[in-house]
PDB file of N, CA, C and O in Angstrom:
ATOM      1  N   MET A   1     162.689  95.942 320.265  1.00  0.00           N
ATOM      2  CA  MET A   1     163.251  97.093 319.709  1.00  0.00           C
ATOM      3  C   MET A   1     162.378  98.216 320.092  1.00  0.00           C
ATOM      4  O   MET A   1     161.166  98.013 320.162  1.00  0.00           O
ATOM      5  N   THR A   2     162.889  99.438 320.359  1.00  0.00           N
ATOM      6  CA  THR A   2     162.033 100.566 320.689  1.00  0.00           C
ATOM      7  C   THR A   2     162.201 101.528 319.579  1.00  0.00           C
ATOM      8  O   THR A   2     163.284 101.836 319.082  1.00  0.00           O
ATOM      9  N   PHE A   3     160.909 102.029 319.194  1.00  0.00           N
ATOM     10  CA  PHE A   3     160.794 102.899 318.035  1.00  0.00           C
ATOM     11  C   PHE A   3     160.508 104.308 318.538  1.00  0.00           C
ATOM     12  O   PHE A   3     159.798 104.465 319.532  1.00  0.00           O
ATOM     13  N   GLU A   4     161.054 105.362 317.866  1.00  0.00           N
ATOM     14  CA  GLU A   4     160.595 106.818 318.153  1.00  0.00           C
ATOM     15  C   GLU A   4     160.101 107.371 316.845  1.00  0.00           C
ATOM     16  O   GLU A   4     160.441 106.983 315.727  1.00  0.00           O
ATOM     17  N   ASP A   5     159.184 108.410 317.161  1.00  0.00           N
ATOM     18  CA  ASP A   5     158.679 109.083 315.994  1.00  0.00           C
ATOM     19  C   ASP A   5     159.735 109.808 315.175  1.00  0.00           C
ATOM     20  O   ASP A   5     160.588 110.509 315.721  1.00  0.00           O
ATOM     21  N   LYS A   6     159.666 109.618 313.735  1.00  0.00           N
ATOM     22  CA  LYS A   6     160.577 110.272 312.976  1.00  0.00           C
ATOM     23  C   LYS A   6     159.876 111.344 312.086  1.00  0.00           C
ATOM     24  O   LYS A   6     158.702 111.199 311.746  1.00  0.00           O
ATOM     25  N   THR A   7     160.552 112.320 311.751  1.00  0.00           N
ATOM     26  CA  THR A   7     160.034 113.377 310.789  1.00  0.00           C
ATOM     27  C   THR A   7     160.596 113.000 309.377  1.00  0.00           C
ATOM     28  O   THR A   7     161.810 112.933 309.187  1.00  0.00           O
ATOM     29  N   LEU A   8     159.696 112.760 308.413  1.00  0.00           N
ATOM     30  CA  LEU A   8     160.218 112.424 306.977  1.00  0.00           C
ATOM     31  C   LEU A   8     159.672 113.613 306.133  1.00  0.00           C
ATOM     32  O   LEU A   8     158.845 114.407 306.580  1.00  0.00           O
ATOM     33  N   VAL A   9     160.153 113.670 304.984  1.00  0.00           N
ATOM     34  CA  VAL A   9     159.748 114.639 303.876  1.00  0.00           C
ATOM     35  C   VAL A   9     158.934 113.836 302.604  1.00  0.00           C
ATOM     36  O   VAL A   9     159.477 112.952 301.942  1.00  0.00           O
ATOM     37  N   CYS A  10     157.790 114.219 302.423  1.00  0.00           N
ATOM     38  CA  CYS A  10     156.978 113.675 301.325  1.00  0.00           C
ATOM     39  C   CYS A  10     157.599 113.779 299.942  1.00  0.00           C
ATOM     40  O   CYS A  10     157.983 114.873 299.529  1.00  0.00           O
ATOM     41  N   SER A  11     157.699 112.768 299.278  1.00  0.00           N
ATOM     42  CA  SER A  11     158.409 112.797 297.932  1.00  0.00           C
ATOM     43  C   SER A  11     157.431 113.433 296.880  1.00  0.00           C
ATOM     44  O   SER A  11     157.844 113.753 295.766  1.00  0.00           O
ATOM     45  N   ASP A  12     156.202 113.597 297.239  1.00  0.00           N
ATOM     46  CA  ASP A  12     155.318 114.273 296.234  1.00  0.00           C
ATOM     47  C   ASP A  12     154.977 115.711 296.532  1.00  0.00           C
ATOM     48  O   ASP A  12     154.939 116.564 295.645  1.00  0.00           O
ATOM     49  N   CYS A  13     154.713 115.976 297.886  1.00  0.00           N
ATOM     50  CA  CYS A  13     154.401 117.509 298.124  1.00  0.00           C
ATOM     51  C   CYS A  13     155.493 118.078 298.826  1.00  0.00           C
ATOM     52  O   CYS A  13     155.317 119.249 299.164  1.00  0.00           O
ATOM     53  N   ASN A  14     156.623 117.537 299.148  1.00  0.00           N
ATOM     54  CA  ASN A  14     157.688 117.932 299.857  1.00  0.00           C
ATOM     55  C   ASN A  14     157.423 118.658 301.350  1.00  0.00           C
ATOM     56  O   ASN A  14     158.202 119.461 301.864  1.00  0.00           O
ATOM     57  N   GLU A  15     156.289 118.249 301.870  1.00  0.00           N
ATOM     58  CA  GLU A  15     155.978 118.669 303.183  1.00  0.00           C
ATOM     59  C   GLU A  15     156.472 117.465 304.193  1.00  0.00           C
ATOM     60  O   GLU A  15     156.607 116.291 303.848  1.00  0.00           O
ATOM     61  N   GLU A  16     156.683 117.925 305.339  1.00  0.00           N
ATOM     62  CA  GLU A  16     157.125 117.118 306.468  1.00  0.00           C
ATOM     63  C   GLU A  16     155.991 116.306 307.037  1.00  0.00           C
ATOM     64  O   GLU A  16     154.866 116.805 307.062  1.00  0.00           O
ATOM     65  N   PHE A  17     156.203 115.096 307.493  1.00  0.00           N
ATOM     66  CA  PHE A  17     155.187 114.229 307.980  1.00  0.00           C
ATOM     67  C   PHE A  17     155.775 113.444 309.146  1.00  0.00           C
ATOM     68  O   PHE A  17     157.000 113.361 309.229  1.00  0.00           O
ATOM     69  N   VAL A  18     155.031 112.893 310.005  1.00  0.00           N
ATOM     70  CA  VAL A  18     155.482 112.156 311.198  1.00  0.00           C
ATOM     71  C   VAL A  18     155.443 110.698 310.780  1.00  0.00           C
ATOM     72  O   VAL A  18     154.417 110.308 310.222  1.00  0.00           O
ATOM     73  N   PHE A  19     156.431 109.854 310.982  1.00  0.00           N
ATOM     74  CA  PHE A  19     156.434 108.328 310.753  1.00  0.00           C
ATOM     75  C   PHE A  19     156.368 107.969 312.337  1.00  0.00           C
ATOM     76  O   PHE A  19     157.383 108.011 313.033  1.00  0.00           O
ATOM     77  N   THR A  20     155.172 107.636 312.816  1.00  0.00           N
ATOM     78  CA  THR A  20     155.093 107.454 314.190  1.00  0.00           C
ATOM     79  C   THR A  20     155.809 106.147 314.616  1.00  0.00           C
ATOM     80  O   THR A  20     156.244 105.378 313.760  1.00  0.00           O
ATOM     81  N   ALA A  21     155.926 105.904 315.917  1.00  0.00           N
ATOM     82  CA  ALA A  21     156.538 104.744 316.391  1.00  0.00           C
ATOM     83  C   ALA A  21     155.690 103.489 316.285  1.00  0.00           C
ATOM     84  O   ALA A  21     156.222 102.382 316.193  1.00  0.00           O
ATOM     85  N   SER A  22     154.390 103.652 316.298  1.00  0.00           N
ATOM     86  CA  SER A  22     153.371 102.629 316.028  1.00  0.00           C
ATOM     87  C   SER A  22     153.447 102.224 314.517  1.00  0.00           C
ATOM     88  O   SER A  22     153.412 101.048 314.155  1.00  0.00           O
ATOM     89  N   GLU A  23     153.547 103.244 313.701  1.00  0.00           N
ATOM     90  CA  GLU A  23     153.628 102.864 312.286  1.00  0.00           C
ATOM     91  C   GLU A  23     154.848 102.155 312.046  1.00  0.00           C
ATOM     92  O   GLU A  23     154.827 101.243 311.219  1.00  0.00           O
ATOM     93  N   GLN A  24     155.958 102.452 312.675  1.00  0.00           N
ATOM     94  CA  GLN A  24     157.276 101.742 312.437  1.00  0.00           C
ATOM     95  C   GLN A  24     157.079 100.391 312.856  1.00  0.00           C
ATOM     96  O   GLN A  24     157.539  99.487 312.159  1.00  0.00           O
ATOM     97  N   GLU A  25     156.397 100.115 314.003  1.00  0.00           N
ATOM     98  CA  GLU A  25     156.179  98.782 314.565  1.00  0.00           C
ATOM     99  C   GLU A  25     155.373  97.943 313.622  1.00  0.00           C
ATOM    100  O   GLU A  25     155.671  96.776 313.368  1.00  0.00           O
ATOM    101  N   PHE A  26     154.423  98.520 313.152  1.00  0.00           N
ATOM    102  CA  PHE A  26     153.576  97.862 311.927  1.00  0.00           C
ATOM    103  C   PHE A  26     154.372  97.499 310.709  1.00  0.00           C
ATOM    104  O   PHE A  26     154.281  96.384 310.196  1.00  0.00           O
ATOM    105  N   TYR A  27     155.084  98.363 310.290  1.00  0.00           N
ATOM    106  CA  TYR A  27     156.093  98.060 309.159  1.00  0.00           C
ATOM    107  C   TYR A  27     156.872  96.894 309.561  1.00  0.00           C
ATOM    108  O   TYR A  27     156.953  95.926 308.806  1.00  0.00           O
ATOM    109  N   GLU A  28     157.442  96.918 310.679  1.00  0.00           N
ATOM    110  CA  GLU A  28     158.340  95.742 311.006  1.00  0.00           C
ATOM    111  C   GLU A  28     157.744  94.547 311.135  1.00  0.00           C
ATOM    112  O   GLU A  28     158.372  93.539 310.810  1.00  0.00           O
ATOM    113  N   GLU A  29     156.446  94.456 311.625  1.00  0.00           N
ATOM    114  CA  GLU A  29     155.767  93.367 311.687  1.00  0.00           C
ATOM    115  C   GLU A  29     155.363  92.871 310.346  1.00  0.00           C
ATOM    116  O   GLU A  29     155.367  91.648 310.209  1.00  0.00           O
ATOM    117  N   LYS A  30     155.016  93.606 309.332  1.00  0.00           N
ATOM    118  CA  LYS A  30     154.721  93.222 307.956  1.00  0.00           C
ATOM    119  C   LYS A  30     155.946  92.898 307.169  1.00  0.00           C
ATOM    120  O   LYS A  30     155.829  92.365 306.065  1.00  0.00           O
ATOM    121  N   GLY A  31     157.201  93.210 307.706  1.00  0.00           N
ATOM    122  CA  GLY A  31     158.335  92.733 306.986  1.00  0.00           C
ATOM    123  C   GLY A  31     158.744  93.886 306.015  1.00  0.00           C
ATOM    124  O   GLY A  31     159.644  93.569 305.238  1.00  0.00           O
ATOM    125  N   PHE A  32     158.273  95.141 305.902  1.00  0.00           N
ATOM    126  CA  PHE A  32     158.558  96.231 305.054  1.00  0.00           C
ATOM    127  C   PHE A  32     159.931  96.621 305.332  1.00  0.00           C
ATOM    128  O   PHE A  32     160.282  96.837 306.492  1.00  0.00           O
ATOM    129  N   GLN A  33     160.725  96.724 304.359  1.00  0.00           N
ATOM    130  CA  GLN A  33     162.064  97.147 304.575  1.00  0.00           C
ATOM    131  C   GLN A  33     162.249  98.821 304.514  1.00  0.00           C
ATOM    132  O   GLN A  33     163.080  99.434 305.185  1.00  0.00           O
ATOM    133  N   ASN A  34     161.322  99.417 303.590  1.00  0.00           N
ATOM    134  CA  ASN A  34     161.475 100.756 303.531  1.00  0.00           C
ATOM    135  C   ASN A  34     160.578 101.743 304.243  1.00  0.00           C
ATOM    136  O   ASN A  34     159.470 101.325 304.580  1.00  0.00           O
ATOM    137  N   GLU A  35     160.877 102.891 304.498  1.00  0.00           N
ATOM    138  CA  GLU A  35     160.149 103.933 305.229  1.00  0.00           C
ATOM    139  C   GLU A  35     159.137 104.444 304.226  1.00  0.00           C
ATOM    140  O   GLU A  35     159.456 104.395 303.038  1.00  0.00           O
ATOM    141  N   PRO A  36     157.925 104.939 304.574  1.00  0.00           N
ATOM    142  CA  PRO A  36     157.094 105.512 303.604  1.00  0.00           C
ATOM    143  C   PRO A  36     157.653 106.789 302.850  1.00  0.00           C
ATOM    144  O   PRO A  36     158.243 107.656 303.494  1.00  0.00           O
ATOM    145  N   ARG A  37     157.488 106.886 301.651  1.00  0.00           N
ATOM    146  CA  ARG A  37     157.890 108.215 300.878  1.00  0.00           C
ATOM    147  C   ARG A  37     156.927 109.222 300.798  1.00  0.00           C
ATOM    148  O   ARG A  37     157.231 110.386 300.536  1.00  0.00           O
ATOM    149  N   ARG A  38     155.687 108.815 301.027  1.00  0.00           N
ATOM    150  CA  ARG A  38     154.578 109.876 300.941  1.00  0.00           C
ATOM    151  C   ARG A  38     153.920 109.966 302.161  1.00  0.00           C
ATOM    152  O   ARG A  38     153.882 109.036 302.966  1.00  0.00           O
ATOM    153  N   CYS A  39     153.278 111.304 302.366  1.00  0.00           N
ATOM    154  CA  CYS A  39     152.420 111.643 303.452  1.00  0.00           C
ATOM    155  C   CYS A  39     151.164 110.921 303.340  1.00  0.00           C
ATOM    156  O   CYS A  39     150.874 110.337 302.296  1.00  0.00           O
ATOM    157  N   LYS A  40     150.302 110.930 304.491  1.00  0.00           N
ATOM    158  CA  LYS A  40     148.968 110.104 304.356  1.00  0.00           C
ATOM    159  C   LYS A  40     148.130 110.789 303.256  1.00  0.00           C
ATOM    160  O   LYS A  40     147.645 110.005 302.440  1.00  0.00           O
ATOM    161  N   PRO A  41     147.874 112.044 303.083  1.00  0.00           N
ATOM    162  CA  PRO A  41     147.104 112.577 302.093  1.00  0.00           C
ATOM    163  C   PRO A  41     147.574 112.314 300.736  1.00  0.00           C
ATOM    164  O   PRO A  41     146.759 112.147 299.829  1.00  0.00           O
ATOM    165  N   CYS A  42     148.823 112.267 300.536  1.00  0.00           N
ATOM    166  CA  CYS A  42     149.596 111.932 299.111  1.00  0.00           C
ATOM    167  C   CYS A  42     149.291 110.405 298.901  1.00  0.00           C
ATOM    168  O   CYS A  42     148.876 109.995 297.818  1.00  0.00           O
ATOM    169  N   ARG A  43     149.479 109.702 299.815  1.00  0.00           N
ATOM    170  CA  ARG A  43     149.197 108.246 299.610  1.00  0.00           C
ATOM    171  C   ARG A  43     147.795 107.924 299.320  1.00  0.00           C
ATOM    172  O   ARG A  43     147.565 107.008 298.531  1.00  0.00           O
ATOM    173  N   GLN A  44     146.862 108.550 299.850  1.00  0.00           N
ATOM    174  CA  GLN A  44     145.421 108.395 299.703  1.00  0.00           C
ATOM    175  C   GLN A  44     145.161 108.825 298.205  1.00  0.00           C
ATOM    176  O   GLN A  44     144.445 108.154 297.462  1.00  0.00           O
ATOM    177  N   LYS A  45     145.785 109.979 297.817  1.00  0.00           N
ATOM    178  CA  LYS A  45     145.483 110.473 296.543  1.00  0.00           C
ATOM    179  C   LYS A  45     145.943 109.637 295.498  1.00  0.00           C
ATOM    180  O   LYS A  45     145.231 109.466 294.508  1.00  0.00           O
ATOM    181  N   LYS A  46     147.162 109.041 295.611  1.00  0.00           N
ATOM    182  CA  LYS A  46     147.835 108.214 294.758  1.00  0.00           C
ATOM    183  C   LYS A  46     146.857 106.792 294.679  1.00  0.00           C
ATOM    184  O   LYS A  46     146.477 106.317 293.608  1.00  0.00           O
ATOM    185  N   LYS A  47     146.574 106.297 295.835  1.00  0.00           N
ATOM    186  CA  LYS A  47     145.667 105.082 295.770  1.00  0.00           C
ATOM    187  C   LYS A  47     144.318 105.425 295.009  1.00  0.00           C
ATOM    188  O   LYS A  47     143.803 104.592 294.264  1.00  0.00           O
ATOM    189  N   ALA A  48     143.783 106.629 295.213  1.00  0.00           N
ATOM    190  CA  ALA A  48     142.548 106.907 294.477  1.00  0.00           C
ATOM    191  C   ALA A  48     142.762 106.951 293.052  1.00  0.00           C
ATOM    192  O   ALA A  48     141.918 106.450 292.309  1.00  0.00           O
ATOM    193  N   GLN A  49     143.863 107.529 292.564  1.00  0.00           N
ATOM    194  CA  GLN A  49     144.224 107.639 291.162  1.00  0.00           C
ATOM    195  C   GLN A  49     144.348 106.188 290.557  1.00  0.00           C
ATOM    196  O   GLN A  49     143.873 105.946 289.447  1.00  0.00           O
ATOM    197  N   ARG A  50     144.999 105.223 291.306  1.00  0.00           N
ATOM    198  CA  ARG A  50     145.168 103.932 290.807  1.00  0.00           C
ATOM    199  C   ARG A  50     143.921 103.225 290.681  1.00  0.00           C
ATOM    200  O   ARG A  50     143.710 102.562 289.665  1.00  0.00           O
ATOM    201  N   SER A  51     143.061 103.298 291.618  1.00  0.00           N
ATOM    202  CA  SER A  51     141.742 102.607 291.639  1.00  0.00           C
ATOM    203  C   SER A  51     140.771 103.110 290.603  1.00  0.00           C
ATOM    204  O   SER A  51     140.053 102.341 289.964  1.00  0.00           O
ATOM    205  N   SER A  52     140.763 104.599 290.429  1.00  0.00           N
ATOM    206  CA  SER A  52     139.834 104.970 289.391  1.00  0.00           C
ATOM    207  C   SER A  52     140.221 104.744 287.962  1.00  0.00           C
ATOM    208  O   SER A  52     139.421 104.800 287.028  1.00  0.00           O
ATOM    209  N   GLY A  53     141.507 104.483 287.851  1.00  0.00           N
ATOM    210  CA  GLY A  53     142.106 104.406 286.452  1.00  0.00           C
ATOM    211  C   GLY A  53     142.223 102.991 285.846  1.00  0.00           C
ATOM    212  O   GLY A  53     142.580 102.741 284.695  1.00  0.00           O
ATOM    213  N   GLY A  54     141.857 102.075 286.827  1.00  0.00           N
ATOM    214  CA  GLY A  54     141.876 100.578 286.420  1.00  0.00           C
ATOM    215  C   GLY A  54     143.274 100.240 286.032  1.00  0.00           C
ATOM    216  O   GLY A  54     143.456  99.492 285.071  1.00  0.00           O
ATOM    217  N   GLY A  55     144.390 100.787 286.778  1.00  0.00           N
ATOM    218  CA  GLY A  55     145.776 100.399 286.409  1.00  0.00           C
ATOM    219  C   GLY A  55     146.318 101.274 285.422  1.00  0.00           C
ATOM    220  O   GLY A  55     147.439 101.060 284.962  1.00  0.00           O
ATOM    221  N   GLY A  56     145.572 102.309 285.031  1.00  0.00           N
ATOM    222  CA  GLY A  56     146.147 103.267 284.007  1.00  0.00           C
ATOM    223  C   GLY A  56     146.627 104.540 284.574  1.00  0.00           C
ATOM    224  O   GLY A  56     146.809 105.565 283.917  1.00  0.00           O
ATOM    225  N   PHE A  57     146.834 104.392 285.950  1.00  0.00           N
ATOM    226  CA  PHE A  57     147.352 105.721 286.573  1.00  0.00           C
ATOM    227  C   PHE A  57     146.455 106.939 286.387  1.00  0.00           C
ATOM    228  O   PHE A  57     146.884 108.060 286.116  1.00  0.00           O
ATOM    229  N   GLY A  58     145.270 106.646 286.543  1.00  0.00           N
ATOM    230  CA  GLY A  58     144.346 107.861 286.450  1.00  0.00           C
ATOM    231  C   GLY A  58     143.738 108.314 285.208  1.00  0.00           C
ATOM    232  O   GLY A  58     142.906 109.219 285.150  1.00  0.00           O
ATOM    233  N   ARG A  59     144.249 107.552 284.068  1.00  0.00           N
ATOM    234  CA  ARG A  59     143.846 107.904 282.704  1.00  0.00           C
ATOM    235  C   ARG A  59     142.668 106.941 282.298  1.00  0.00           C
ATOM    236  O   ARG A  59     142.645 105.785 282.721  1.00  0.00           O
ATOM    237  N   GLU A  60     141.693 107.440 281.469  1.00  0.00           N
ATOM    238  CA  GLU A  60     140.700 106.649 280.893  1.00  0.00           C
ATOM    239  C   GLU A  60     141.226 105.715 279.947  1.00  0.00           C
ATOM    240  O   GLU A  60     142.104 106.208 279.238  1.00  0.00           O
ATOM    241  N   ARG A  61     140.955 104.510 279.720  1.00  0.00           N
ATOM    242  CA  ARG A  61     141.296 103.627 278.730  1.00  0.00           C
ATOM    243  C   ARG A  61     140.691 104.047 277.437  1.00  0.00           C
ATOM    244  O   ARG A  61     139.492 104.293 277.301  1.00  0.00           O
ATOM    245  N   GLN A  62     141.599 104.117 276.479  1.00  0.00           N
ATOM    246  CA  GLN A  62     141.195 104.594 275.091  1.00  0.00           C
ATOM    247  C   GLN A  62     140.907 103.249 274.317  1.00  0.00           C
ATOM    248  O   GLN A  62     141.680 102.291 274.319  1.00  0.00           O
ATOM    249  N   THR A  63     139.728 103.297 273.671  1.00  0.00           N
ATOM    250  CA  THR A  63     139.162 102.288 272.871  1.00  0.00           C
ATOM    251  C   THR A  63     139.074 102.795 271.497  1.00  0.00           C
ATOM    252  O   THR A  63     139.030 103.996 271.232  1.00  0.00           O
ATOM    253  N   PHE A  64     139.046 101.705 270.494  1.00  0.00           N
ATOM    254  CA  PHE A  64     138.981 102.047 269.157  1.00  0.00           C
ATOM    255  C   PHE A  64     137.674 101.283 268.513  1.00  0.00           C
ATOM    256  O   PHE A  64     137.288 100.194 268.937  1.00  0.00           O
ATOM    257  N   PRO A  65     137.120 101.908 267.565  1.00  0.00           N
ATOM    258  CA  PRO A  65     135.991 101.198 266.874  1.00  0.00           C
ATOM    259  C   PRO A  65     136.525  99.966 266.008  1.00  0.00           C
ATOM    260  O   PRO A  65     137.624 100.083 265.465  1.00  0.00           O
ATOM    261  N   ALA A  66     135.887  98.946 265.880  1.00  0.00           N
ATOM    262  CA  ALA A  66     136.261  97.730 264.941  1.00  0.00           C
ATOM    263  C   ALA A  66     134.926  97.009 264.744  1.00  0.00           C
ATOM    264  O   ALA A  66     133.906  97.209 265.404  1.00  0.00           O
ATOM    265  N   THR A  67     135.086  96.125 263.719  1.00  0.00           N
ATOM    266  CA  THR A  67     133.984  95.182 263.273  1.00  0.00           C
ATOM    267  C   THR A  67     134.603  93.849 263.450  1.00  0.00           C
ATOM    268  O   THR A  67     135.697  93.545 262.973  1.00  0.00           O
ATOM    269  N   CYS A  68     133.873  93.089 264.139  1.00  0.00           N
ATOM    270  CA  CYS A  68     134.239  91.666 264.418  1.00  0.00           C
ATOM    271  C   CYS A  68     134.464  90.866 263.031  1.00  0.00           C
ATOM    272  O   CYS A  68     133.635  90.786 262.125  1.00  0.00           O
ATOM    273  N   ALA A  69     135.531  90.389 263.048  1.00  0.00           N
ATOM    274  CA  ALA A  69     135.845  89.454 261.824  1.00  0.00           C
ATOM    275  C   ALA A  69     134.996  88.041 261.746  1.00  0.00           C
ATOM    276  O   ALA A  69     134.848  87.419 260.694  1.00  0.00           O
ATOM    277  N   GLU A  70     134.490  87.652 262.954  1.00  0.00           N
ATOM    278  CA  GLU A  70     133.636  86.532 262.962  1.00  0.00           C
ATOM    279  C   GLU A  70     132.244  86.653 262.662  1.00  0.00           C
ATOM    280  O   GLU A  70     131.697  86.014 261.763  1.00  0.00           O
ATOM    281  N   CYS A  71     131.526  87.671 263.594  1.00  0.00           N
ATOM    282  CA  CYS A  71     130.186  87.847 263.307  1.00  0.00           C
ATOM    283  C   CYS A  71     129.728  89.128 262.726  1.00  0.00           C
ATOM    284  O   CYS A  71     128.544  89.287 262.427  1.00  0.00           O
ATOM    285  N   GLY A  72     130.693  90.122 262.540  1.00  0.00           N
ATOM    286  CA  GLY A  72     130.387  91.275 261.838  1.00  0.00           C
ATOM    287  C   GLY A  72     129.805  92.378 262.727  1.00  0.00           C
ATOM    288  O   GLY A  72     129.538  93.481 262.250  1.00  0.00           O
ATOM    289  N   VAL A  73     129.603  92.077 264.050  1.00  0.00           N
ATOM    290  CA  VAL A  73     129.049  93.144 265.006  1.00  0.00           C
ATOM    291  C   VAL A  73     130.081  94.275 265.155  1.00  0.00           C
ATOM    292  O   VAL A  73     131.279  93.995 265.121  1.00  0.00           O
ATOM    293  N   ASP A  74     129.660  95.547 265.321  1.00  0.00           N
ATOM    294  CA  ASP A  74     130.461  96.726 265.620  1.00  0.00           C
ATOM    295  C   ASP A  74     130.759  96.462 267.204  1.00  0.00           C
ATOM    296  O   ASP A  74     129.923  96.107 268.035  1.00  0.00           O
ATOM    297  N   THR A  75     132.135  96.715 267.429  1.00  0.00           N
ATOM    298  CA  THR A  75     132.574  96.548 268.807  1.00  0.00           C
ATOM    299  C   THR A  75     133.633  97.558 268.988  1.00  0.00           C
ATOM    300  O   THR A  75     133.915  98.272 268.026  1.00  0.00           O
ATOM    301  N   GLU A  76     134.265  97.704 270.133  1.00  0.00           N
ATOM    302  CA  GLU A  76     135.411  98.637 270.501  1.00  0.00           C
ATOM    303  C   GLU A  76     136.402  97.684 271.226  1.00  0.00           C
ATOM    304  O   GLU A  76     136.113  96.774 272.002  1.00  0.00           O
ATOM    305  N   VAL A  77     137.600  98.074 270.821  1.00  0.00           N
ATOM    306  CA  VAL A  77     138.766  97.293 271.439  1.00  0.00           C
ATOM    307  C   VAL A  77     139.928  98.213 272.033  1.00  0.00           C
ATOM    308  O   VAL A  77     140.013  99.386 271.671  1.00  0.00           O
ATOM    309  N   PRO A  78     140.691  97.742 272.817  1.00  0.00           N
ATOM    310  CA  PRO A  78     141.634  98.602 273.604  1.00  0.00           C
ATOM    311  C   PRO A  78     142.832  98.793 272.861  1.00  0.00           C
ATOM    312  O   PRO A  78     143.788  99.252 273.486  1.00  0.00           O
ATOM    313  N   PHE A  79     142.991  98.504 271.507  1.00  0.00           N
ATOM    314  CA  PHE A  79     144.054  98.758 270.692  1.00  0.00           C
ATOM    315  C   PHE A  79     143.714  99.328 269.369  1.00  0.00           C
ATOM    316  O   PHE A  79     142.543  99.211 269.006  1.00  0.00           O
ATOM    317  N   LYS A  80     144.522  99.902 268.627  1.00  0.00           N
ATOM    318  CA  LYS A  80     144.252 100.402 267.403  1.00  0.00           C
ATOM    319  C   LYS A  80     144.361  99.233 266.264  1.00  0.00           C
ATOM    320  O   LYS A  80     145.481  98.788 266.014  1.00  0.00           O
ATOM    321  N   PRO A  81     143.322  98.772 265.630  1.00  0.00           N
ATOM    322  CA  PRO A  81     143.389  97.701 264.776  1.00  0.00           C
ATOM    323  C   PRO A  81     144.369  98.175 263.407  1.00  0.00           C
ATOM    324  O   PRO A  81     144.346  99.281 262.867  1.00  0.00           O
ATOM    325  N   ARG A  82     145.102  97.165 263.081  1.00  0.00           N
ATOM    326  CA  ARG A  82     146.069  97.640 261.955  1.00  0.00           C
ATOM    327  C   ARG A  82     145.558  97.127 260.617  1.00  0.00           C
ATOM    328  O   ARG A  82     146.041  97.539 259.562  1.00  0.00           O
ATOM    329  N   GLY A  83     144.668  96.309 260.658  1.00  0.00           N
ATOM    330  CA  GLY A  83     143.903  95.774 259.402  1.00  0.00           C
ATOM    331  C   GLY A  83     144.743  94.523 258.940  1.00  0.00           C
ATOM    332  O   GLY A  83     144.218  93.831 258.067  1.00  0.00           O
ATOM    333  N   ASP A  84     145.889  94.170 259.378  1.00  0.00           N
ATOM    334  CA  ASP A  84     146.470  92.971 258.882  1.00  0.00           C
ATOM    335  C   ASP A  84     146.180  91.743 259.751  1.00  0.00           C
ATOM    336  O   ASP A  84     146.713  90.679 259.435  1.00  0.00           O
ATOM    337  N   ARG A  85     145.431  91.803 260.750  1.00  0.00           N
ATOM    338  CA  ARG A  85     145.025  90.857 261.592  1.00  0.00           C
ATOM    339  C   ARG A  85     143.442  90.793 261.863  1.00  0.00           C
ATOM    340  O   ARG A  85     142.832  91.863 261.881  1.00  0.00           O
ATOM    341  N   PRO A  86     142.877  89.812 262.035  1.00  0.00           N
ATOM    342  CA  PRO A  86     141.356  89.763 262.431  1.00  0.00           C
ATOM    343  C   PRO A  86     141.275  90.459 263.982  1.00  0.00           C
ATOM    344  O   PRO A  86     142.126  90.424 264.871  1.00  0.00           O
ATOM    345  N   VAL A  87     139.989  91.077 263.976  1.00  0.00           N
ATOM    346  CA  VAL A  87     139.662  91.462 265.251  1.00  0.00           C
ATOM    347  C   VAL A  87     138.307  91.000 265.563  1.00  0.00           C
ATOM    348  O   VAL A  87     137.387  91.030 264.746  1.00  0.00           O
ATOM    349  N   TYR A  88     138.197  90.527 266.892  1.00  0.00           N
ATOM    350  CA  TYR A  88     136.963  89.925 267.305  1.00  0.00           C
ATOM    351  C   TYR A  88     136.212  90.642 268.408  1.00  0.00           C
ATOM    352  O   TYR A  88     136.824  91.270 269.271  1.00  0.00           O
ATOM    353  N   CYS A  89     134.815  90.549 268.387  1.00  0.00           N
ATOM    354  CA  CYS A  89     134.086  91.100 269.756  1.00  0.00           C
ATOM    355  C   CYS A  89     134.360  90.199 270.834  1.00  0.00           C
ATOM    356  O   CYS A  89     134.961  89.140 270.655  1.00  0.00           O
ATOM    357  N   ARG A  90     133.971  90.555 271.863  1.00  0.00           N
ATOM    358  CA  ARG A  90     134.332  89.817 273.283  1.00  0.00           C
ATOM    359  C   ARG A  90     133.821  88.364 273.152  1.00  0.00           C
ATOM    360  O   ARG A  90     134.525  87.438 273.555  1.00  0.00           O
ATOM    361  N   GLU A  91     132.609  88.146 272.596  1.00  0.00           N
ATOM    362  CA  GLU A  91     131.998  86.896 272.672  1.00  0.00           C
ATOM    363  C   GLU A  91     132.791  85.893 271.720  1.00  0.00           C
ATOM    364  O   GLU A  91     133.087  84.760 272.098  1.00  0.00           O
ATOM    365  N   CYS A  92     133.114  86.389 270.456  1.00  0.00           N
ATOM    366  CA  CYS A  92     133.861  85.607 269.450  1.00  0.00           C
ATOM    367  C   CYS A  92     135.266  85.373 270.029  1.00  0.00           C
ATOM    368  O   CYS A  92     135.790  84.265 269.917  1.00  0.00           O
ATOM    369  N   TYR A  93     135.813  86.270 270.572  1.00  0.00           N
ATOM    370  CA  TYR A  93     137.213  86.147 271.072  1.00  0.00           C
ATOM    371  C   TYR A  93     137.267  84.936 272.132  1.00  0.00           C
ATOM    372  O   TYR A  93     138.168  84.098 272.085  1.00  0.00           O
ATOM    373  N   GLN A  94     136.187  84.904 273.135  1.00  0.00           N
ATOM    374  CA  GLN A  94     136.170  84.084 274.156  1.00  0.00           C
ATOM    375  C   GLN A  94     136.004  82.562 273.530  1.00  0.00           C
ATOM    376  O   GLN A  94     136.350  81.563 274.160  1.00  0.00           O
ATOM    377  N   LYS A  95     135.478  82.525 272.321  1.00  0.00           N
ATOM    378  CA  LYS A  95     135.146  81.243 271.793  1.00  0.00           C
ATOM    379  C   LYS A  95     136.563  80.593 271.145  1.00  0.00           C
ATOM    380  O   LYS A  95     136.798  79.388 271.052  1.00  0.00           O
ATOM    381  N   GLN A  96     137.377  81.607 270.754  1.00  0.00           N
ATOM    382  CA  GLN A  96     138.675  81.198 270.208  1.00  0.00           C
ATOM    383  C   GLN A  96     139.599  80.379 271.066  1.00  0.00           C
ATOM    384  O   GLN A  96     140.694  80.024 270.630  1.00  0.00           O
TER     385      GLN A  96
END
């Protein structure tokens, strides 16, 4: 199959970008079904946001102070303790 360069529009910045014949060949080799939706700069920006946020789409993970129900040490947890269930520090949780 012969590929030709295609001009696409980025879904993030609405700028046109070229989906080259070699990129199309690569996509076919990998079995990708869809054309790219973002230009290269927007793809790199999106990737950087994902990797810096630890899966939180660029946001810092919020933590809440708590006291371990097992050993009494002050700790932080990624959820707001409700008070009706025990909260454990990392070490005590791993023992459970």
